[in-house]
C-alpha positions, 0 to 999 in steps of 0.5 A: 872660421875665424870666430870661436867654435859656437858649440853644437848644443845651440843648434841641436836645441834649435832643431828640436824647437823646430821639430816641435812646431812641424806637422806630423809626417813633414820635412823641412828643407833649408838652403845656404845662400849663394856666393854673389857675383860682382863683375867678371869673375869677382864675388862678394864676401859670403854671408850664410843664410841666417836660418841655415846657420840658426839650425845647423851652425854651418857657415859654408856655401852649397850646404843643405839641411833636411829635418824629417822628425817622423821618418822611420829610420832615425838616421835619416831624421836629420841629414846635412849636406855639405860640399865635397872638397878635393885637392884643387878646391883646397889649393884655390879656395882653402879648407872645407868642412869634412863630414866629421867637422860638419857633425861636430859643428852642427850636431847632425850625425848623418852628413853627406856630400851635396851631390847625394841630396836629390836621391836622399830627398826622394827616399825621405819624401816617400814617407812624407806628406808635408814639405816646409820651404823657406821664403824671405817674408821679412816685412822690409824685403824688397829685393829683386835678386833670385836667391838659392832658396828661391831657385830651390823652391821653384824646382821643388814645387815643380818636381814634387807638386803633389805634396802639401807645401808649408811656410817655414818662415813663420816658424823660423821667425818665431823661434829666432825672436827669442834668443838662447843664452849662447846667442846673447853671449855672441851678441855681447861679444859683438857689442864689446868689439863695437865698444873697442872701436868706439873708444879707439875713435874717441882718441882719434877724432879731431878737426880735419879728420875725414869720415872715411878715416873714422870708418877705417879705424873701426874696421881695423879694430873689428877685424883684428878681434876676429870679426868679419867687419861691419854688421852693416854699412856704417854711417859716419856723418859729420855736421849736416850729414847726420840729418840724412838718415841713411848717409853712407858715403862717408866722404867729407872732412870733419869740421871744428864745432861740428858733431859726428854721428856714427851708426856702427856695429861689429859682426861676430860669428854672424851675430850683430851689434847696432850702436849709434853715438854722437861726439863733438869733433873738437872734443867739447859740446856747445850748450845747444848741442849738449841740450839736444844731446841730453834730450835724446839721451833722456828719451832713450833711457825712458824708452829702454824702461818700456822694453818689458814683457807684455808690451808691443812695438805699436804701443811702445812707439806711441808712448815714446812719441809722447816722451819725445814730444815733451822734449821737443817742446822744451827745446823750442822746436815744437809748441803745445799748439803744434801738438794740439793740432797735429795730424794723428797719422803724422804727429808733430814730433815726426818733423824732428824724429821721423823714424822708429825707435826700435827693431829686433836684432840678432842674426840679421841686423833688422831681425825677423819678427812680427811688430805685433808680437808681445815682448818676451824675455830673451828678445833683443831690441835696439833703442835709437831715438833721434832729433834732427835739425837740418837748419842747425846742422845738428843730427843726434841719434843714440842707440843701444842693444837691449835684452828683455829679461823677466824683470826688466832688461839687460843693456849689452852696450852698458860699457860703451860711453854715452854720457856727454861729460864722459865722452868729453873727458875721454876725448880731452884726456 
């Protein structure tokens, strides 16, 4: 892997947390992701299953993990399966994990080639009552693609239909919600790479530059610092394009007097950053642009202060909506009468701020967790309010990644310029 060695201690600890939540005489089975096809013999870049990565650190296709805490033979309580390599694979695809490397990465002492999986599983299930399987239960999941986990689950439930099956997702999601210090350090690296990319852009952008050129500058900066690239498809939106929330074509030329909204994050070691910044294409905000910009910044700062232990997303979003409503009144976009007569299910502020303020982030950009879970120290959230005024060609969203701590929060993007005057100073240096 191009990224630094994470260290097996994290994955050993993660498995111990998993074991503590499993029923007696149980086994948990986790699969790697597929390498997804494109057309003909083409494939997409491999992206590991986040749960397998979380519990093992193994970043390779055709891998499996069995966790069986109560199995009589201690050597079989954790078994990791990786793809057996050979000279042909080494020539065409490159190096694959040796058994020793798999142990050093994961901390799992018993490593086998994946062709030993079924016989080994039969042995372990002879002393097992419950089988934990993973299904993608993310609230936003709408994929119609059958995954390797989906196929395995069908096979397992057919072959071992007399066992009791349990859901692994609620356990994995609950554990992944609160990050360990090592995870936060990796996310900080991803944020630092994002900072480097943004500062590069501040020196690059000027009227006449194309959105896709900006995208290319970010990618260059990320990859040269050992990232795989973008954590998600970047939004590079000049002028009115910024009012399209998921604008990803990045095809237009930047114009003098326009703003440029950039929703971009670097990936590092499969952990993600998620940043949004808005800059003036010509290096200077107009008075109106700055007024809207500073309103969004005030909302972001106020929202960040609400990310404290014990709060929850529904209450938090309601409070942020009230803060945003005041700012929109001050900007002349809505009136007190609009607020008085608003539909509670679609408040007046939603005309200009129609999305949520925060989501969990970690191994997945929209990381796993229930929106009803109370905030706890170690959770990491984005904070990303925005104001979108299509009639004025103004779309402003500002976003940082925030760790909740015992007594407040830690901004992983504290070093990334965000004050309007600082951005102007750098662009005109």
